[in-house]
PyMOL Python script that loads the backbone (N, CA, C, O; Angstrom):
from pymol import cmd

cmd.read_pdbstr("""\
ATOM      1  N   UNK A   1       1.196  -1.009  -0.359  1.00  0.00           N
ATOM      2  CA  UNK A   1       0.262  -0.227  -0.176  1.00  0.00           C
ATOM      3  C   UNK A   1       1.131   1.274   0.070  1.00  0.00           C
ATOM      4  O   UNK A   1       0.225   2.050  -0.235  1.00  0.00           O
ATOM      5  N   UNK A   2       2.169   2.057   0.385  1.00  0.00           N
ATOM      6  CA  UNK A   2       2.625   2.252   0.838  1.00  0.00           C
ATOM      7  C   UNK A   2       4.326   2.954  -0.191  1.00  0.00           C
ATOM      8  O   UNK A   2       5.207   3.812  -0.256  1.00  0.00           O
ATOM      9  N   UNK A   3       3.531   1.299  -0.963  1.00  0.00           N
ATOM     10  CA  UNK A   3       4.168   1.849  -2.336  1.00  0.00           C
ATOM     11  C   UNK A   3       3.093   2.715  -3.460  1.00  0.00           C
ATOM     12  O   UNK A   3       3.309   3.513  -4.372  1.00  0.00           O
ATOM     13  N   UNK A   4       2.312   2.333  -3.092  1.00  0.00           N
ATOM     14  CA  UNK A   4       1.044   2.276  -4.713  1.00  0.00           C
ATOM     15  C   UNK A   4       0.934   3.866  -4.110  1.00  0.00           C
ATOM     16  O   UNK A   4       0.231   4.583  -4.822  1.00  0.00           O
ATOM     17  N   UNK A   5       1.611   4.643  -2.717  1.00  0.00           N
ATOM     18  CA  UNK A   5       1.402   5.589  -1.844  1.00  0.00           C
ATOM     19  C   UNK A   5       2.603   6.631  -2.362  1.00  0.00           C
ATOM     20  O   UNK A   5       2.008   7.597  -2.840  1.00  0.00           O
ATOM     21  N   UNK A   6       4.072   6.843  -2.467  1.00  0.00           N
ATOM     22  CA  UNK A   6       5.065   6.974  -2.961  1.00  0.00           C
ATOM     23  C   UNK A   6       4.656   7.266  -4.663  1.00  0.00           C
ATOM     24  O   UNK A   6       4.575   8.451  -4.989  1.00  0.00           O
ATOM     25  N   UNK A   7       4.420   6.284  -5.654  1.00  0.00           N
ATOM     26  CA  UNK A   7       4.314   5.713  -6.733  1.00  0.00           C
ATOM     27  C   UNK A   7       3.474   7.137  -7.441  1.00  0.00           C
ATOM     28  O   UNK A   7       3.735   7.648  -8.530  1.00  0.00           O
ATOM     29  N   UNK A   8       2.158   7.674  -6.224  1.00  0.00           N
ATOM     30  CA  UNK A   8       0.967   8.734  -6.556  1.00  0.00           C
ATOM     31  C   UNK A   8       1.570   9.684  -6.312  1.00  0.00           C
ATOM     32  O   UNK A   8       1.444  10.653  -7.060  1.00  0.00           O
ATOM     33  N   UNK A   9       2.270   9.737  -5.402  1.00  0.00           N
ATOM     34  CA  UNK A   9       3.481  11.260  -4.918  1.00  0.00           C
ATOM     35  C   UNK A   9       4.181  11.920  -6.318  1.00  0.00           C
ATOM     36  O   UNK A   9       4.521  13.046  -6.683  1.00  0.00           O
ATOM     37  N   UNK A  10       4.192  10.862  -6.754  1.00  0.00           N
ATOM     38  CA  UNK A  10       5.768  10.841  -8.367  1.00  0.00           C
ATOM     39  C   UNK A  10       4.108  11.532  -9.429  1.00  0.00           C
ATOM     40  O   UNK A  10       3.848  10.826 -10.403  1.00  0.00           O
ATOM     41  N   UNK A  11       3.637  12.144  -9.320  1.00  0.00           N
ATOM     42  CA  UNK A  11       3.058  12.050 -10.449  1.00  0.00           C
ATOM     43  C   UNK A  11       2.182  13.639  -9.926  1.00  0.00           C
ATOM     44  O   UNK A  11       1.647  13.913  -8.851  1.00  0.00           O
ATOM     45  N   UNK A  12       2.329  14.430 -11.155  1.00  0.00           N
ATOM     46  CA  UNK A  12       1.784  16.409 -10.568  1.00  0.00           C
ATOM     47  C   UNK A  12       0.229  16.201 -10.600  1.00  0.00           C
ATOM     48  O   UNK A  12      -0.459  15.309 -11.094  1.00  0.00           O
ATOM     49  N   UNK A  13      -0.126  17.503  -9.799  1.00  0.00           N
ATOM     50  CA  UNK A  13      -1.195  17.600  -9.690  1.00  0.00           C
ATOM     51  C   UNK A  13      -2.039  17.744 -11.116  1.00  0.00           C
ATOM     52  O   UNK A  13      -1.534  18.247 -12.119  1.00  0.00           O
ATOM     53  N   UNK A  14      -3.771  17.089 -11.044  1.00  0.00           N
ATOM     54  CA  UNK A  14      -3.643  17.545 -12.068  1.00  0.00           C
ATOM     55  C   UNK A  14      -4.491  18.941 -11.951  1.00  0.00           C
ATOM     56  O   UNK A  14      -5.429  18.742 -11.178  1.00  0.00           O
ATOM     57  N   UNK A  15      -4.493  20.180 -12.408  1.00  0.00           N
ATOM     58  CA  UNK A  15      -5.096  21.893 -12.988  1.00  0.00           C
ATOM     59  C   UNK A  15      -6.516  21.002 -13.236  1.00  0.00           C
ATOM     60  O   UNK A  15      -6.509  19.967 -13.902  1.00  0.00           O
ATOM     61  N   UNK A  16      -7.997  21.676 -12.465  1.00  0.00           N
ATOM     62  CA  UNK A  16      -9.547  20.829 -13.729  1.00  0.00           C
ATOM     63  C   UNK A  16      -9.961  22.625 -13.933  1.00  0.00           C
ATOM     64  O   UNK A  16     -10.986  22.915 -14.550  1.00  0.00           O
ATOM     65  N   UNK A  17      -9.114  23.660 -13.387  1.00  0.00           N
ATOM     66  CA  UNK A  17      -9.809  24.845 -13.494  1.00  0.00           C
ATOM     67  C   UNK A  17      -8.899  26.491 -12.902  1.00  0.00           C
ATOM     68  O   UNK A  17      -8.657  26.825 -11.743  1.00  0.00           O
ATOM     69  N   UNK A  18      -8.714  26.916 -13.644  1.00  0.00           N
ATOM     70  CA  UNK A  18      -7.624  28.181 -12.405  1.00  0.00           C
ATOM     71  C   UNK A  18      -8.183  29.418 -13.759  1.00  0.00           C
ATOM     72  O   UNK A  18      -8.301  29.295 -14.978  1.00  0.00           O
ATOM     73  N   UNK A  19      -8.486  30.895 -12.542  1.00  0.00           N
ATOM     74  CA  UNK A  19      -8.404  32.065 -12.983  1.00  0.00           C
ATOM     75  C   UNK A  19      -7.563  32.987 -12.652  1.00  0.00           C
ATOM     76  O   UNK A  19      -7.339  33.129 -11.450  1.00  0.00           O
ATOM     77  N   UNK A  20      -6.924  33.797 -13.560  1.00  0.00           N
ATOM     78  CA  UNK A  20      -6.030  34.683 -12.457  1.00  0.00           C
ATOM     79  C   UNK A  20      -6.241  35.496 -11.871  1.00  0.00           C
ATOM     80  O   UNK A  20      -7.115  36.090 -12.500  1.00  0.00           O
ATOM     81  N   UNK A  21      -6.085  35.909 -11.188  1.00  0.00           N
ATOM     82  CA  UNK A  21      -6.456  36.534  -9.925  1.00  0.00           C
ATOM     83  C   UNK A  21      -7.456  36.327  -8.606  1.00  0.00           C
ATOM     84  O   UNK A  21      -7.733  37.143  -7.727  1.00  0.00           O
ATOM     85  N   UNK A  22      -8.041  34.513  -8.831  1.00  0.00           N
ATOM     86  CA  UNK A  22      -9.683  34.155  -8.062  1.00  0.00           C
ATOM     87  C   UNK A  22      -8.913  32.787  -7.137  1.00  0.00           C
ATOM     88  O   UNK A  22      -8.930  32.323  -5.997  1.00  0.00           O
ATOM     89  N   UNK A  23      -8.228  32.516  -8.540  1.00  0.00           N
ATOM     90  CA  UNK A  23      -7.574  30.877  -7.780  1.00  0.00           C
ATOM     91  C   UNK A  23      -7.723  29.500  -8.847  1.00  0.00           C
ATOM     92  O   UNK A  23      -7.925  29.637 -10.054  1.00  0.00           O
ATOM     93  N   UNK A  24      -7.615  28.463  -8.316  1.00  0.00           N
ATOM     94  CA  UNK A  24      -7.867  27.335  -8.881  1.00  0.00           C
ATOM     95  C   UNK A  24      -7.763  26.531  -8.623  1.00  0.00           C
ATOM     96  O   UNK A  24      -6.656  26.437  -8.094  1.00  0.00           O
ATOM     97  N   UNK A  25      -8.432  25.354  -8.619  1.00  0.00           N
ATOM     98  CA  UNK A  25      -9.209  23.536  -8.445  1.00  0.00           C
ATOM     99  C   UNK A  25      -8.226  22.924  -9.059  1.00  0.00           C
ATOM    100  O   UNK A  25      -7.858  23.143 -10.213  1.00  0.00           O
ATOM    101  N   UNK A  26      -7.572  21.777  -7.948  1.00  0.00           N
ATOM    102  CA  UNK A  26      -6.706  20.678  -9.368  1.00  0.00           C
ATOM    103  C   UNK A  26      -6.862  19.199  -8.095  1.00  0.00           C
ATOM    104  O   UNK A  26      -7.013  19.146  -6.874  1.00  0.00           O
ATOM    105  N   UNK A  27      -6.729  18.217  -9.154  1.00  0.00           N
ATOM    106  CA  UNK A  27      -6.709  17.500  -7.941  1.00  0.00           C
ATOM    107  C   UNK A  27      -5.516  16.850  -7.610  1.00  0.00           C
ATOM    108  O   UNK A  27      -4.684  17.156  -8.464  1.00  0.00           O
ATOM    109  N   UNK A  28      -5.095  16.185  -6.871  1.00  0.00           N
ATOM    110  CA  UNK A  28      -3.983  15.436  -6.287  1.00  0.00           C
ATOM    111  C   UNK A  28      -3.512  14.496  -6.191  1.00  0.00           C
ATOM    112  O   UNK A  28      -3.939  13.929  -5.186  1.00  0.00           O
ATOM    113  N   UNK A  29      -2.631  13.798  -6.828  1.00  0.00           N
ATOM    114  CA  UNK A  29      -2.158  12.439  -6.663  1.00  0.00           C
ATOM    115  C   UNK A  29      -2.566  11.725  -4.737  1.00  0.00           C
ATOM    116  O   UNK A  29      -2.173  11.184  -3.704  1.00  0.00           O
ATOM    117  N   UNK A  30      -3.250  12.115  -5.236  1.00  0.00           N
ATOM    118  CA  UNK A  30      -3.980  11.746  -3.953  1.00  0.00           C
ATOM    119  C   UNK A  30      -5.393  10.950  -4.066  1.00  0.00           C
ATOM    120  O   UNK A  30      -5.792   9.894  -3.575  1.00  0.00           O
ATOM    121  N   UNK A  31      -6.013  11.984  -4.985  1.00  0.00           N
ATOM    122  CA  UNK A  31      -6.887  12.140  -5.365  1.00  0.00           C
ATOM    123  C   UNK A  31      -8.252  13.124  -4.673  1.00  0.00           C
ATOM    124  O   UNK A  31      -9.420  13.488  -4.805  1.00  0.00           O
ATOM    125  N   UNK A  32      -7.531  13.158  -4.199  1.00  0.00           N
ATOM    126  CA  UNK A  32      -8.861  14.586  -3.627  1.00  0.00           C
ATOM    127  C   UNK A  32      -8.244  16.108  -3.883  1.00  0.00           C
ATOM    128  O   UNK A  32      -7.183  16.632  -4.221  1.00  0.00           O
ATOM    129  N   UNK A  33      -9.708  16.507  -3.471  1.00  0.00           N
ATOM    130  CA  UNK A  33      -9.833  17.383  -4.771  1.00  0.00           C
ATOM    131  C   UNK A  33     -10.069  19.316  -3.661  1.00  0.00           C
ATOM    132  O   UNK A  33     -10.769  19.563  -2.678  1.00  0.00           O
ATOM    133  N   UNK A  34      -8.670  20.651  -4.856  1.00  0.00           N
ATOM    134  CA  UNK A  34      -8.139  20.731  -3.181  1.00  0.00           C
ATOM    135  C   UNK A  34      -9.301  22.851  -4.254  1.00  0.00           C
ATOM    136  O   UNK A  34      -9.878  22.858  -5.341  1.00  0.00           O
ATOM    137  N   UNK A  35      -9.175  23.707  -3.566  1.00  0.00           N
ATOM    138  CA  UNK A  35      -9.908  24.640  -4.271  1.00  0.00           C
ATOM    139  C   UNK A  35      -9.166  25.365  -3.495  1.00  0.00           C
ATOM    140  O   UNK A  35      -9.363  25.300  -2.281  1.00  0.00           O
ATOM    141  N   UNK A  36      -8.321  26.071  -3.931  1.00  0.00           N
ATOM    142  CA  UNK A  36      -7.798  27.622  -3.910  1.00  0.00           C
ATOM    143  C   UNK A  36      -8.397  29.148  -4.502  1.00  0.00           C
ATOM    144  O   UNK A  36      -9.006  29.523  -5.503  1.00  0.00           O
ATOM    145  N   UNK A  37      -7.829  29.789  -3.234  1.00  0.00           N
ATOM    146  CA  UNK A  37      -8.907  31.083  -3.237  1.00  0.00           C
ATOM    147  C   UNK A  37      -8.244  31.764  -2.249  1.00  0.00           C
ATOM    148  O   UNK A  37      -8.412  31.947  -1.043  1.00  0.00           O
ATOM    149  N   UNK A  38      -7.173  32.203  -3.365  1.00  0.00           N
ATOM    150  CA  UNK A  38      -5.975  33.042  -2.387  1.00  0.00           C
ATOM    151  C   UNK A  38      -4.801  32.567  -1.146  1.00  0.00           C
ATOM    152  O   UNK A  38      -3.591  32.399  -1.294  1.00  0.00           O
ATOM    153  N   UNK A  39      -5.171  32.504  -0.591  1.00  0.00           N
ATOM    154  CA  UNK A  39      -3.809  32.425   0.647  1.00  0.00           C
ATOM    155  C   UNK A  39      -5.199  30.947   1.470  1.00  0.00           C
ATOM    156  O   UNK A  39      -5.025  30.219   2.447  1.00  0.00           O
ATOM    157  N   UNK A  40      -6.635  31.067   0.368  1.00  0.00           N
ATOM    158  CA  UNK A  40      -7.433  29.284   1.323  1.00  0.00           C
ATOM    159  C   UNK A  40      -7.582  28.615   0.547  1.00  0.00           C
ATOM    160  O   UNK A  40      -8.432  28.739  -0.335  1.00  0.00           O
ATOM    161  N   UNK A  41      -6.512  27.407   0.704  1.00  0.00           N
ATOM    162  CA  UNK A  41      -7.313  26.145  -0.037  1.00  0.00           C
ATOM    163  C   UNK A  41      -7.850  24.879   0.698  1.00  0.00           C
ATOM    164  O   UNK A  41      -6.985  24.171   1.213  1.00  0.00           O
ATOM    165  N   UNK A  42      -9.022  24.529   0.811  1.00  0.00           N
ATOM    166  CA  UNK A  42      -9.957  23.638   0.520  1.00  0.00           C
ATOM    167  C   UNK A  42      -9.313  22.849   0.529  1.00  0.00           C
ATOM    168  O   UNK A  42      -8.303  22.926  -0.170  1.00  0.00           O
ATOM    169  N   UNK A  43      -9.556  21.688   1.318  1.00  0.00           N
ATOM    170  CA  UNK A  43      -9.200  19.843   0.706  1.00  0.00           C
ATOM    171  C   UNK A  43     -10.398  19.159   0.730  1.00  0.00           C
ATOM    172  O   UNK A  43     -11.090  19.528   1.679  1.00  0.00           O
ATOM    173  N   UNK A  44     -10.987  18.170  -0.057  1.00  0.00           N
ATOM    174  CA  UNK A  44     -11.559  18.209   0.081  1.00  0.00           C
ATOM    175  C   UNK A  44     -12.394  16.362  -1.069  1.00  0.00           C
ATOM    176  O   UNK A  44     -12.624  16.399  -2.277  1.00  0.00           O
ATOM    177  N   UNK A  45     -12.570  15.413  -0.390  1.00  0.00           N
ATOM    178  CA  UNK A  45     -12.365  14.254  -1.331  1.00  0.00           C
ATOM    179  C   UNK A  45     -14.021  14.255  -2.066  1.00  0.00           C
ATOM    180  O   UNK A  45     -15.003  14.742  -1.505  1.00  0.00           O
ATOM    181  N   UNK A  46     -14.037  13.402  -3.822  1.00  0.00           N
ATOM    182  CA  UNK A  46     -14.698  13.667  -4.589  1.00  0.00           C
ATOM    183  C   UNK A  46     -15.728  13.561  -4.008  1.00  0.00           C
ATOM    184  O   UNK A  46     -16.466  14.387  -4.544  1.00  0.00           O
ATOM    185  N   UNK A  47     -16.282  13.046  -3.213  1.00  0.00           N
ATOM    186  CA  UNK A  47     -17.793  13.473  -3.210  1.00  0.00           C
ATOM    187  C   UNK A  47     -18.232  14.945  -2.148  1.00  0.00           C
ATOM    188  O   UNK A  47     -19.303  15.550  -2.098  1.00  0.00           O
ATOM    189  N   UNK A  48     -17.141  15.148  -1.502  1.00  0.00           N
ATOM    190  CA  UNK A  48     -17.916  16.121  -0.893  1.00  0.00           C
ATOM    191  C   UNK A  48     -17.193  17.354  -1.337  1.00  0.00           C
ATOM    192  O   UNK A  48     -17.201  18.220  -0.462  1.00  0.00           O
ATOM    193  N   UNK A  49     -16.514  17.719  -2.538  1.00  0.00           N
ATOM    194  CA  UNK A  49     -16.811  18.148  -3.913  1.00  0.00           C
ATOM    195  C   UNK A  49     -17.619  18.816  -4.599  1.00  0.00           C
ATOM    196  O   UNK A  49     -17.562  20.003  -4.921  1.00  0.00           O
ATOM    197  N   UNK A  50     -18.911  17.506  -4.981  1.00  0.00           N
ATOM    198  CA  UNK A  50     -19.929  18.115  -5.295  1.00  0.00           C
ATOM    199  C   UNK A  50     -21.015  17.918  -4.808  1.00  0.00           C
ATOM    200  O   UNK A  50     -21.970  17.784  -5.572  1.00  0.00           O
ATOM    201  N   UNK A  51     -21.230  17.828  -3.202  1.00  0.00           N
ATOM    202  CA  UNK A  51     -22.083  18.808  -2.284  1.00  0.00           C
ATOM    203  C   UNK A  51     -20.985  20.382  -2.042  1.00  0.00           C
ATOM    204  O   UNK A  51     -21.381  21.443  -1.560  1.00  0.00           O
ATOM    205  N   UNK A  52     -19.982  20.167  -2.399  1.00  0.00           N
ATOM    206  CA  UNK A  52     -19.311  22.008  -2.600  1.00  0.00           C
ATOM    207  C   UNK A  52     -20.507  22.656  -3.473  1.00  0.00           C
ATOM    208  O   UNK A  52     -21.345  23.556  -3.428  1.00  0.00           O
ATOM    209  N   UNK A  53     -20.035  21.608  -4.300  1.00  0.00           N
ATOM    210  CA  UNK A  53     -20.697  22.723  -5.976  1.00  0.00           C
ATOM    211  C   UNK A  53     -21.740  22.617  -6.435  1.00  0.00           C
ATOM    212  O   UNK A  53     -22.065  23.205  -7.466  1.00  0.00           O
ATOM    213  N   UNK A  54     -22.665  21.682  -5.641  1.00  0.00           N
ATOM    214  CA  UNK A  54     -24.073  22.021  -5.398  1.00  0.00           C
ATOM    215  C   UNK A  54     -24.504  23.079  -4.419  1.00  0.00           C
ATOM    216  O   UNK A  54     -25.531  23.653  -4.779  1.00  0.00           O
ATOM    217  N   UNK A  55     -23.927  23.549  -3.121  1.00  0.00           N
ATOM    218  CA  UNK A  55     -23.917  24.253  -2.466  1.00  0.00           C
ATOM    219  C   UNK A  55     -23.822  25.717  -3.293  1.00  0.00           C
ATOM    220  O   UNK A  55     -24.542  26.714  -3.246  1.00  0.00           O
ATOM    221  N   UNK A  56     -22.479  25.367  -4.159  1.00  0.00           N
ATOM    222  CA  UNK A  56     -22.011  27.196  -4.283  1.00  0.00           C
ATOM    223  C   UNK A  56     -23.225  27.114  -5.649  1.00  0.00           C
ATOM    224  O   UNK A  56     -23.680  28.256  -5.590  1.00  0.00           O
ATOM    225  N   UNK A  57     -23.922  26.462  -6.729  1.00  0.00           N
ATOM    226  CA  UNK A  57     -24.811  26.699  -7.407  1.00  0.00           C
ATOM    227  C   UNK A  57     -26.154  26.921  -6.812  1.00  0.00           C
ATOM    228  O   UNK A  57     -26.887  27.608  -7.523  1.00  0.00           O
ATOM    229  N   UNK A  58     -26.689  26.494  -5.634  1.00  0.00           N
ATOM    230  CA  UNK A  58     -27.710  26.850  -5.196  1.00  0.00           C
ATOM    231  C   UNK A  58     -27.389  27.787  -4.900  1.00  0.00           C
ATOM    232  O   UNK A  58     -28.386  28.494  -5.052  1.00  0.00           O
ATOM    233  N   UNK A  59     -26.117  28.760  -4.306  1.00  0.00           N
ATOM    234  CA  UNK A  59     -26.206  30.266  -3.699  1.00  0.00           C
ATOM    235  C   UNK A  59     -26.789  31.159  -4.875  1.00  0.00           C
ATOM    236  O   UNK A  59     -27.808  31.849  -4.858  1.00  0.00           O
ATOM    237  N   UNK A  60     -25.605  30.907  -6.204  1.00  0.00           N
ATOM    238  CA  UNK A  60     -25.640  31.263  -6.895  1.00  0.00           C
ATOM    239  C   UNK A  60     -26.771  31.486  -7.848  1.00  0.00           C
ATOM    240  O   UNK A  60     -26.835  32.448  -8.613  1.00  0.00           O
ATOM    241  N   UNK A  61     -27.674  30.515  -7.749  1.00  0.00           N
ATOM    242  CA  UNK A  61     -29.068  30.906  -8.075  1.00  0.00           C
ATOM    243  C   UNK A  61     -29.854  31.994  -7.116  1.00  0.00           C
ATOM    244  O   UNK A  61     -30.319  33.053  -7.536  1.00  0.00           O
ATOM    245  N   UNK A  62     -29.911  31.585  -5.888  1.00  0.00           N
ATOM    246  CA  UNK A  62     -30.876  32.625  -5.322  1.00  0.00           C
ATOM    247  C   UNK A  62     -30.189  34.205  -4.457  1.00  0.00           C
ATOM    248  O   UNK A  62     -30.598  34.843  -3.487  1.00  0.00           O
ATOM    249  N   UNK A  63     -28.772  34.407  -5.547  1.00  0.00           N
ATOM    250  CA  UNK A  63     -28.283  35.007  -5.304  1.00  0.00           C
ATOM    251  C   UNK A  63     -28.315  36.008  -6.289  1.00  0.00           C
ATOM    252  O   UNK A  63     -28.043  37.191  -6.083  1.00  0.00           O
ATOM    253  N   UNK A  64     -28.532  35.691  -6.980  1.00  0.00           N
ATOM    254  CA  UNK A  64     -28.930  35.737  -8.880  1.00  0.00           C
ATOM    255  C   UNK A  64     -30.368  36.270  -9.635  1.00  0.00           C
ATOM    256  O   UNK A  64     -30.580  36.623 -10.795  1.00  0.00           O
ATOM    257  N   UNK A  65     -31.782  36.101  -7.733  1.00  0.00           N
ATOM    258  CA  UNK A  65     -32.626  36.533  -8.066  1.00  0.00           C
ATOM    259  C   UNK A  65     -32.701  37.662  -7.341  1.00  0.00           C
ATOM    260  O   UNK A  65     -33.785  38.238  -7.433  1.00  0.00           O
ATOM    261  N   UNK A  66     -31.349  38.499  -6.184  1.00  0.00           N
ATOM    262  CA  UNK A  66     -30.893  39.664  -5.841  1.00  0.00           C
ATOM    263  C   UNK A  66     -30.855  40.836  -6.323  1.00  0.00           C
ATOM    264  O   UNK A  66     -31.668  41.760  -6.356  1.00  0.00           O
ATOM    265  N   UNK A  67     -29.457  40.643  -6.821  1.00  0.00           N
ATOM    266  CA  UNK A  67     -29.082  41.129  -7.831  1.00  0.00           C
ATOM    267  C   UNK A  67     -27.939  40.249  -8.959  1.00  0.00           C
ATOM    268  O   UNK A  67     -27.350  39.225  -8.613  1.00  0.00           O
ATOM    269  N   UNK A  68     -27.782  40.928 -10.414  1.00  0.00           N
ATOM    270  CA  UNK A  68     -27.246  41.013 -11.485  1.00  0.00           C
ATOM    271  C   UNK A  68     -26.073  40.096 -11.406  1.00  0.00           C
ATOM    272  O   UNK A  68     -25.450  39.901 -10.362  1.00  0.00           O
ATOM    273  N   UNK A  69     -25.810  39.566 -12.502  1.00  0.00           N
ATOM    274  CA  UNK A  69     -24.274  38.934 -12.732  1.00  0.00           C
ATOM    275  C   UNK A  69     -23.355  39.782 -13.077  1.00  0.00           C
ATOM    276  O   UNK A  69     -23.833  40.551 -13.911  1.00  0.00           O
ATOM    277  N   UNK A  70     -22.239  40.028 -12.838  1.00  0.00           N
ATOM    278  CA  UNK A  70     -21.538  41.213 -13.619  1.00  0.00           C
ATOM    279  C   UNK A  70     -21.011  40.437 -14.685  1.00  0.00           C
ATOM    280  O   UNK A  70     -20.528  39.309 -14.593  1.00  0.00           O
ATOM    281  N   UNK A  71     -21.156  41.189 -15.789  1.00  0.00           N
ATOM    282  CA  UNK A  71     -20.710  40.465 -17.174  1.00  0.00           C
ATOM    283  C   UNK A  71     -19.190  40.534 -17.071  1.00  0.00           C
ATOM    284  O   UNK A  71     -18.726  40.003 -18.080  1.00  0.00           O
ATOM    285  N   UNK A  72     -18.021  41.066 -16.088  1.00  0.00           N
ATOM    286  CA  UNK A  72     -16.600  40.632 -16.362  1.00  0.00           C
ATOM    287  C   UNK A  72     -16.391  41.184 -14.542  1.00  0.00           C
ATOM    288  O   UNK A  72     -16.069  42.306 -14.150  1.00  0.00           O
ATOM    289  N   UNK A  73     -16.727  39.870 -13.659  1.00  0.00           N
ATOM    290  CA  UNK A  73     -16.394  40.274 -12.108  1.00  0.00           C
ATOM    291  C   UNK A  73     -14.888  40.835 -12.068  1.00  0.00           C
ATOM    292  O   UNK A  73     -13.908  40.540 -12.751  1.00  0.00           O
ATOM    293  N   UNK A  74     -15.025  41.562 -11.235  1.00  0.00           N
ATOM    294  CA  UNK A  74     -14.139  42.230 -10.871  1.00  0.00           C
ATOM    295  C   UNK A  74     -12.766  41.144  -9.549  1.00  0.00           C
ATOM    296  O   UNK A  74     -12.825  40.664  -8.417  1.00  0.00           O
ATOM    297  N   UNK A  75     -12.213  41.207 -10.144  1.00  0.00           N
ATOM    298  CA  UNK A  75     -11.466  39.713 -10.022  1.00  0.00           C
ATOM    299  C   UNK A  75      -9.634  40.604  -8.682  1.00  0.00           C
ATOM    300  O   UNK A  75      -8.481  40.174  -8.660  1.00  0.00           O
ATOM    301  N   UNK A  76      -9.959  41.269  -8.236  1.00  0.00           N
ATOM    302  CA  UNK A  76      -9.102  42.420  -8.049  1.00  0.00           C
ATOM    303  C   UNK A  76      -9.589  42.538  -6.265  1.00  0.00           C
ATOM    304  O   UNK A  76      -9.115  43.424  -5.553  1.00  0.00           O
TER     305      UNK A  76
END
""", "prot")
cmd.dss("prot")
cmd.show_as("cartoon", "prot")
cmd.util.cbc("prot")
cmd.orient("prot")
């Protein structure tokens, strides 16, 4: 088992998405998904990640009823 972990750590992380000035999402060699925003980093299992995405989707829909989504969000 430890041999498998050593081989996993030799692989580079897989960048799934990145946005300059906001952050990135990547999968580490151990299969966790990392959501990085500025200095904050969340490490989530795939199951928790999908729950997090569902929560963000729900919150964005609620927010959209209160204020319009900006065409070009200010990332500064």
